[in-house]
PDB file of N, CA, C, O and CB in Angstrom:
ATOM      1  N   UNK A   1     128.087 111.404  86.969  1.00  0.00           N
ATOM      2  CA  UNK A   1     129.126 110.757  87.565  1.00  0.00           C
ATOM      3  C   UNK A   1     129.841 112.191  87.808  1.00  0.00           C
ATOM      4  O   UNK A   1     129.966 113.153  87.051  1.00  0.00           O
ATOM      5  CB  UNK A   1     129.919 109.513  86.634  1.00  0.00           C
ATOM      6  N   UNK A   2     130.331 111.944  89.360  1.00  0.00           N
ATOM      7  CA  UNK A   2     130.712 113.118  89.811  1.00  0.00           C
ATOM      8  C   UNK A   2     132.342 113.060  89.764  1.00  0.00           C
ATOM      9  O   UNK A   2     132.926 114.140  89.680  1.00  0.00           O
ATOM     10  CB  UNK A   2     130.064 113.377  91.221  1.00  0.00           C
ATOM     11  N   UNK A   3     132.871 112.227  89.798  1.00  0.00           N
ATOM     12  CA  UNK A   3     134.390 111.975  89.798  1.00  0.00           C
ATOM     13  C   UNK A   3     135.049 111.811  88.512  1.00  0.00           C
ATOM     14  O   UNK A   3     134.427 111.116  87.710  1.00  0.00           O
ATOM     15  CB  UNK A   3     134.707 110.781  90.541  1.00  0.00           C
ATOM     16  N   UNK A   4     136.386 112.386  88.052  1.00  0.00           N
ATOM     17  CA  UNK A   4     137.240 111.905  86.905  1.00  0.00           C
ATOM     18  C   UNK A   4     137.061 110.525  86.652  1.00  0.00           C
ATOM     19  O   UNK A   4     136.767 110.159  85.514  1.00  0.00           O
ATOM     20  CB  UNK A   4     138.672 112.132  87.127  1.00  0.00           C
ATOM     21  N   UNK A   5     137.187 109.813  87.462  1.00  0.00           N
ATOM     22  CA  UNK A   5     137.913 108.619  87.760  1.00  0.00           C
ATOM     23  C   UNK A   5     136.349 107.408  87.696  1.00  0.00           C
ATOM     24  O   UNK A   5     136.691 106.246  87.478  1.00  0.00           O
ATOM     25  CB  UNK A   5     138.916 108.840  89.563  1.00  0.00           C
ATOM     26  N   UNK A   6     135.054 107.585  87.835  1.00  0.00           N
ATOM     27  CA  UNK A   6     133.976 107.169  87.276  1.00  0.00           C
ATOM     28  C   UNK A   6     133.690 107.598  85.549  1.00  0.00           C
ATOM     29  O   UNK A   6     133.345 106.697  84.785  1.00  0.00           O
ATOM     30  CB  UNK A   6     132.959 107.692  88.230  1.00  0.00           C
ATOM     31  N   UNK A   7     133.810 108.587  85.189  1.00  0.00           N
ATOM     32  CA  UNK A   7     133.855 108.833  84.041  1.00  0.00           C
ATOM     33  C   UNK A   7     134.508 108.043  83.123  1.00  0.00           C
ATOM     34  O   UNK A   7     134.107 107.563  82.063  1.00  0.00           O
ATOM     35  CB  UNK A   7     134.188 109.813  84.000  1.00  0.00           C
ATOM     36  N   UNK A   8     135.965 107.952  83.889  1.00  0.00           N
ATOM     37  CA  UNK A   8     137.152 107.329  82.784  1.00  0.00           C
ATOM     38  C   UNK A   8     136.828 105.750  82.796  1.00  0.00           C
ATOM     39  O   UNK A   8     137.187 104.908  81.973  1.00  0.00           O
ATOM     40  CB  UNK A   8     139.023 107.628  83.360  1.00  0.00           C
ATOM     41  N   UNK A   9     136.126 105.601  83.843  1.00  0.00           N
ATOM     42  CA  UNK A   9     135.639 103.717  84.103  1.00  0.00           C
ATOM     43  C   UNK A   9     134.356 103.705  82.895  1.00  0.00           C
ATOM     44  O   UNK A   9     134.312 103.064  81.844  1.00  0.00           O
ATOM     45  CB  UNK A   9     134.729 103.191  86.310  1.00  0.00           C
ATOM     46  N   UNK A  10     133.522 104.503  83.381  1.00  0.00           N
ATOM     47  CA  UNK A  10     132.082 104.606  82.150  1.00  0.00           C
ATOM     48  C   UNK A  10     133.120 104.482  80.567  1.00  0.00           C
ATOM     49  O   UNK A  10     132.971 103.513  79.823  1.00  0.00           O
ATOM     50  CB  UNK A  10     130.887 106.803  82.265  1.00  0.00           C
ATOM     51  N   UNK A  11     133.862 105.307  80.333  1.00  0.00           N
ATOM     52  CA  UNK A  11     134.193 105.362  79.066  1.00  0.00           C
ATOM     53  C   UNK A  11     135.109 103.922  78.189  1.00  0.00           C
ATOM     54  O   UNK A  11     135.211 103.583  77.010  1.00  0.00           O
ATOM     55  CB  UNK A  11     134.976 106.679  79.127  1.00  0.00           C
ATOM     56  N   UNK A  12     135.610 103.421  79.415  1.00  0.00           N
ATOM     57  CA  UNK A  12     136.295 102.167  78.762  1.00  0.00           C
ATOM     58  C   UNK A  12     134.999 101.155  78.537  1.00  0.00           C
ATOM     59  O   UNK A  12     135.121 100.028  78.058  1.00  0.00           O
ATOM     60  CB  UNK A  12     137.605 101.418  79.865  1.00  0.00           C
ATOM     61  N   UNK A  13     134.030 101.601  78.861  1.00  0.00           N
ATOM     62  CA  UNK A  13     133.110 100.403  78.452  1.00  0.00           C
ATOM     63  C   UNK A  13     131.937 100.639  76.981  1.00  0.00           C
ATOM     64  O   UNK A  13     130.897 100.136  76.557  1.00  0.00           O
ATOM     65  CB  UNK A  13     132.139 100.103  79.960  1.00  0.00           C
ATOM     66  N   UNK A  14     132.807 101.618  76.647  1.00  0.00           N
ATOM     67  CA  UNK A  14     132.107 102.413  75.026  1.00  0.00           C
ATOM     68  C   UNK A  14     133.012 101.648  74.400  1.00  0.00           C
ATOM     69  O   UNK A  14     134.149 101.559  74.866  1.00  0.00           O
ATOM     70  CB  UNK A  14     132.232 104.389  74.551  1.00  0.00           C
ATOM     71  N   UNK A  15     132.655 100.997  73.276  1.00  0.00           N
ATOM     72  CA  UNK A  15     133.481 100.458  72.264  1.00  0.00           C
ATOM     73  C   UNK A  15     134.183 101.273  71.469  1.00  0.00           C
ATOM     74  O   UNK A  15     133.708 102.151  70.750  1.00  0.00           O
ATOM     75  CB  UNK A  15     132.842  99.744  71.506  1.00  0.00           C
ATOM     76  N   UNK A  16     135.598 100.917  71.625  1.00  0.00           N
ATOM     77  CA  UNK A  16     136.927 101.781  71.172  1.00  0.00           C
ATOM     78  C   UNK A  16     136.501 102.435  69.760  1.00  0.00           C
ATOM     79  O   UNK A  16     136.902 103.568  69.493  1.00  0.00           O
ATOM     80  CB  UNK A  16     138.450 100.714  70.958  1.00  0.00           C
ATOM     81  N   UNK A  17     135.790 101.810  68.972  1.00  0.00           N
ATOM     82  CA  UNK A  17     135.485 102.813  67.588  1.00  0.00           C
ATOM     83  C   UNK A  17     134.796 104.528  67.772  1.00  0.00           C
ATOM     84  O   UNK A  17     134.860 105.575  67.126  1.00  0.00           O
ATOM     85  CB  UNK A  17     134.193 101.867  66.606  1.00  0.00           C
ATOM     86  N   UNK A  18     134.127 104.049  69.066  1.00  0.00           N
ATOM     87  CA  UNK A  18     132.957 105.330  69.273  1.00  0.00           C
ATOM     88  C   UNK A  18     134.045 105.987  70.737  1.00  0.00           C
ATOM     89  O   UNK A  18     133.654 107.003  71.313  1.00  0.00           O
ATOM     90  CB  UNK A  18     130.691 104.572  69.859  1.00  0.00           C
ATOM     91  N   UNK A  19     135.063 105.452  71.094  1.00  0.00           N
ATOM     92  CA  UNK A  19     135.385 106.579  72.558  1.00  0.00           C
ATOM     93  C   UNK A  19     135.911 107.562  72.468  1.00  0.00           C
ATOM     94  O   UNK A  19     135.919 108.198  73.523  1.00  0.00           O
ATOM     95  CB  UNK A  19     136.181 106.223  73.598  1.00  0.00           C
ATOM     96  N   UNK A  20     136.651 108.271  71.199  1.00  0.00           N
ATOM     97  CA  UNK A  20     136.575 109.528  70.986  1.00  0.00           C
ATOM     98  C   UNK A  20     135.457 110.228  70.690  1.00  0.00           C
ATOM     99  O   UNK A  20     135.709 111.429  70.778  1.00  0.00           O
ATOM    100  CB  UNK A  20     137.268 109.739  70.238  1.00  0.00           C
ATOM    101  N   UNK A  21     134.597 110.070  70.451  1.00  0.00           N
ATOM    102  CA  UNK A  21     133.712 110.676  69.741  1.00  0.00           C
ATOM    103  C   UNK A  21     132.747 110.945  71.434  1.00  0.00           C
ATOM    104  O   UNK A  21     132.560 112.063  71.913  1.00  0.00           O
ATOM    105  CB  UNK A  21     133.023 109.603  68.220  1.00  0.00           C
ATOM    106  N   UNK A  22     132.394 109.987  71.902  1.00  0.00           N
ATOM    107  CA  UNK A  22     131.754 109.787  73.215  1.00  0.00           C
ATOM    108  C   UNK A  22     132.759 110.697  74.025  1.00  0.00           C
ATOM    109  O   UNK A  22     132.130 111.490  74.726  1.00  0.00           O
ATOM    110  CB  UNK A  22     131.639 108.110  73.744  1.00  0.00           C
ATOM    111  N   UNK A  23     134.153 110.828  74.146  1.00  0.00           N
ATOM    112  CA  UNK A  23     134.707 111.542  74.720  1.00  0.00           C
ATOM    113  C   UNK A  23     134.401 113.159  74.800  1.00  0.00           C
ATOM    114  O   UNK A  23     133.981 113.832  75.742  1.00  0.00           O
ATOM    115  CB  UNK A  23     135.696 111.202  74.353  1.00  0.00           C
ATOM    116  N   UNK A  24     134.775 113.538  73.430  1.00  0.00           N
ATOM    117  CA  UNK A  24     134.320 114.789  73.027  1.00  0.00           C
ATOM    118  C   UNK A  24     133.021 115.033  73.452  1.00  0.00           C
ATOM    119  O   UNK A  24     133.025 115.841  74.381  1.00  0.00           O
ATOM    120  CB  UNK A  24     134.397 114.951  71.687  1.00  0.00           C
ATOM    121  N   UNK A  25     131.731 114.592  73.090  1.00  0.00           N
ATOM    122  CA  UNK A  25     130.538 114.653  73.401  1.00  0.00           C
ATOM    123  C   UNK A  25     130.354 115.108  75.110  1.00  0.00           C
ATOM    124  O   UNK A  25     129.632 116.052  75.430  1.00  0.00           O
ATOM    125  CB  UNK A  25     129.982 113.287  72.964  1.00  0.00           C
ATOM    126  N   UNK A  26     130.949 114.471  75.889  1.00  0.00           N
ATOM    127  CA  UNK A  26     131.008 114.407  77.327  1.00  0.00           C
ATOM    128  C   UNK A  26     131.645 115.743  78.011  1.00  0.00           C
ATOM    129  O   UNK A  26     131.081 116.428  78.865  1.00  0.00           O
ATOM    130  CB  UNK A  26     131.842 113.138  77.704  1.00  0.00           C
ATOM    131  N   UNK A  27     132.939 115.970  77.458  1.00  0.00           N
ATOM    132  CA  UNK A  27     133.693 117.357  77.688  1.00  0.00           C
ATOM    133  C   UNK A  27     132.984 117.966  77.234  1.00  0.00           C
ATOM    134  O   UNK A  27     132.992 118.970  77.947  1.00  0.00           O
ATOM    135  CB  UNK A  27     134.954 117.712  77.223  1.00  0.00           C
ATOM    136  N   UNK A  28     132.146 118.148  76.321  1.00  0.00           N
ATOM    137  CA  UNK A  28     131.522 119.250  75.758  1.00  0.00           C
ATOM    138  C   UNK A  28     130.258 119.352  76.425  1.00  0.00           C
ATOM    139  O   UNK A  28     130.057 120.544  76.661  1.00  0.00           O
ATOM    140  CB  UNK A  28     131.389 119.162  74.303  1.00  0.00           C
ATOM    141  N   UNK A  29     129.469 118.749  76.769  1.00  0.00           N
ATOM    142  CA  UNK A  29     128.388 118.753  77.932  1.00  0.00           C
ATOM    143  C   UNK A  29     128.751 119.091  79.168  1.00  0.00           C
ATOM    144  O   UNK A  29     128.050 119.871  79.813  1.00  0.00           O
ATOM    145  CB  UNK A  29     127.805 117.548  78.139  1.00  0.00           C
ATOM    146  N   UNK A  30     130.013 118.505  79.734  1.00  0.00           N
ATOM    147  CA  UNK A  30     130.662 119.072  81.152  1.00  0.00           C
ATOM    148  C   UNK A  30     131.103 120.258  81.117  1.00  0.00           C
ATOM    149  O   UNK A  30     131.064 120.849  82.196  1.00  0.00           O
ATOM    150  CB  UNK A  30     131.782 118.375  81.673  1.00  0.00           C
ATOM    151  N   UNK A  31     131.624 120.963  80.003  1.00  0.00           N
ATOM    152  CA  UNK A  31     131.862 122.404  79.788  1.00  0.00           C
ATOM    153  C   UNK A  31     131.140 123.656  79.636  1.00  0.00           C
ATOM    154  O   UNK A  31     131.454 124.829  79.839  1.00  0.00           O
ATOM    155  CB  UNK A  31     132.358 122.434  78.966  1.00  0.00           C
ATOM    156  N   UNK A  32     129.919 122.992  79.160  1.00  0.00           N
ATOM    157  CA  UNK A  32     128.941 123.664  78.487  1.00  0.00           C
ATOM    158  C   UNK A  32     128.626 125.061  79.447  1.00  0.00           C
ATOM    159  O   UNK A  32     128.721 124.767  80.638  1.00  0.00           O
ATOM    160  CB  UNK A  32     127.632 122.618  78.259  1.00  0.00           C
ATOM    161  N   UNK A  33     128.437 125.839  79.325  1.00  0.00           N
ATOM    162  CA  UNK A  33     128.322 127.251  79.679  1.00  0.00           C
ATOM    163  C   UNK A  33     126.918 127.134  80.806  1.00  0.00           C
ATOM    164  O   UNK A  33     126.771 127.421  81.994  1.00  0.00           O
ATOM    165  CB  UNK A  33     128.065 128.329  78.109  1.00  0.00           C
ATOM    166  N   UNK A  34     126.064 126.588  79.790  1.00  0.00           N
ATOM    167  CA  UNK A  34     124.540 126.679  80.649  1.00  0.00           C
ATOM    168  C   UNK A  34     125.067 125.507  81.820  1.00  0.00           C
ATOM    169  O   UNK A  34     125.003 125.722  83.031  1.00  0.00           O
ATOM    170  CB  UNK A  34     122.741 126.061  79.491  1.00  0.00           C
ATOM    171  N   UNK A  35     125.342 124.841  81.505  1.00  0.00           N
ATOM    172  CA  UNK A  35     125.825 123.690  82.678  1.00  0.00           C
ATOM    173  C   UNK A  35     126.463 124.364  84.055  1.00  0.00           C
ATOM    174  O   UNK A  35     126.149 123.898  85.150  1.00  0.00           O
ATOM    175  CB  UNK A  35     127.138 122.622  81.982  1.00  0.00           C
ATOM    176  N   UNK A  36     127.263 125.346  83.956  1.00  0.00           N
ATOM    177  CA  UNK A  36     128.097 125.976  84.491  1.00  0.00           C
ATOM    178  C   UNK A  36     127.464 126.875  85.243  1.00  0.00           C
ATOM    179  O   UNK A  36     127.642 126.794  86.458  1.00  0.00           O
ATOM    180  CB  UNK A  36     128.916 126.411  83.719  1.00  0.00           C
ATOM    181  N   UNK A  37     126.659 127.846  84.759  1.00  0.00           N
ATOM    182  CA  UNK A  37     125.476 128.656  85.426  1.00  0.00           C
ATOM    183  C   UNK A  37     124.551 127.926  86.252  1.00  0.00           C
ATOM    184  O   UNK A  37     124.170 128.411  87.317  1.00  0.00           O
ATOM    185  CB  UNK A  37     124.630 129.300  84.420  1.00  0.00           C
ATOM    186  N   UNK A  38     124.094 126.619  85.786  1.00  0.00           N
ATOM    187  CA  UNK A  38     123.628 125.725  86.649  1.00  0.00           C
ATOM    188  C   UNK A  38     123.889 125.446  88.257  1.00  0.00           C
ATOM    189  O   UNK A  38     123.351 125.730  89.327  1.00  0.00           O
ATOM    190  CB  UNK A  38     123.921 124.800  86.058  1.00  0.00           C
ATOM    191  N   UNK A  39     124.982 124.753  87.802  1.00  0.00           N
ATOM    192  CA  UNK A  39     125.883 124.563  88.971  1.00  0.00           C
ATOM    193  C   UNK A  39     126.379 125.886  90.070  1.00  0.00           C
ATOM    194  O   UNK A  39     126.798 125.791  91.223  1.00  0.00           O
ATOM    195  CB  UNK A  39     127.151 123.979  88.291  1.00  0.00           C
ATOM    196  N   UNK A  40     126.175 127.005  89.305  1.00  0.00           N
ATOM    197  CA  UNK A  40     126.489 128.065  90.048  1.00  0.00           C
ATOM    198  C   UNK A  40     125.270 128.565  91.032  1.00  0.00           C
ATOM    199  O   UNK A  40     125.328 128.693  92.255  1.00  0.00           O
ATOM    200  CB  UNK A  40     126.935 129.105  89.092  1.00  0.00           C
ATOM    201  N   UNK A  41     124.140 128.814  90.157  1.00  0.00           N
ATOM    202  CA  UNK A  41     123.300 128.594  91.016  1.00  0.00           C
ATOM    203  C   UNK A  41     122.473 127.887  92.164  1.00  0.00           C
ATOM    204  O   UNK A  41     121.622 128.343  92.927  1.00  0.00           O
ATOM    205  CB  UNK A  41     123.062 128.703  90.643  1.00  0.00           C
ATOM    206  N   UNK A  42     123.123 126.351  92.000  1.00  0.00           N
ATOM    207  CA  UNK A  42     122.843 125.250  92.659  1.00  0.00           C
ATOM    208  C   UNK A  42     123.440 125.545  94.002  1.00  0.00           C
ATOM    209  O   UNK A  42     122.922 125.216  95.069  1.00  0.00           O
ATOM    210  CB  UNK A  42     123.335 124.017  91.972  1.00  0.00           C
ATOM    211  N   UNK A  43     125.197 126.548  93.788  1.00  0.00           N
ATOM    212  CA  UNK A  43     125.571 126.366  95.338  1.00  0.00           C
ATOM    213  C   UNK A  43     125.027 127.676  96.011  1.00  0.00           C
ATOM    214  O   UNK A  43     125.006 127.795  97.236  1.00  0.00           O
ATOM    215  CB  UNK A  43     127.331 126.194  95.627  1.00  0.00           C
ATOM    216  N   UNK A  44     124.594 128.638  95.165  1.00  0.00           N
ATOM    217  CA  UNK A  44     123.933 129.954  95.659  1.00  0.00           C
ATOM    218  C   UNK A  44     122.782 129.462  96.831  1.00  0.00           C
ATOM    219  O   UNK A  44     122.731 129.911  97.977  1.00  0.00           O
ATOM    220  CB  UNK A  44     123.139 130.847  94.235  1.00  0.00           C
ATOM    221  N   UNK A  45     122.006 128.578  96.335  1.00  0.00           N
ATOM    222  CA  UNK A  45     121.196 127.917  96.809  1.00  0.00           C
ATOM    223  C   UNK A  45     121.130 127.089  98.317  1.00  0.00           C
ATOM    224  O   UNK A  45     120.306 126.858  99.202  1.00  0.00           O
ATOM    225  CB  UNK A  45     121.123 127.296  95.897  1.00  0.00           C
ATOM    226  N   UNK A  46     122.229 126.872  98.072  1.00  0.00           N
ATOM    227  CA  UNK A  46     122.271 125.586  99.488  1.00  0.00           C
ATOM    228  C   UNK A  46     123.171 126.566 100.674  1.00  0.00           C
ATOM    229  O   UNK A  46     123.434 126.103 101.785  1.00  0.00           O
ATOM    230  CB  UNK A  46     123.506 123.611  98.952  1.00  0.00           C
TER     231      UNK A  46
END
């Protein structure tokens, strides 16, 4: 999911009692240093 709106819409489909856990998991994955390095390397290859 590329946009914040898409991610928020998907989060609304998660059962309410799991939302905070899911949100934290997604934020951790989204901001993980390995992902950021991978994104940087993809941009230099384009």
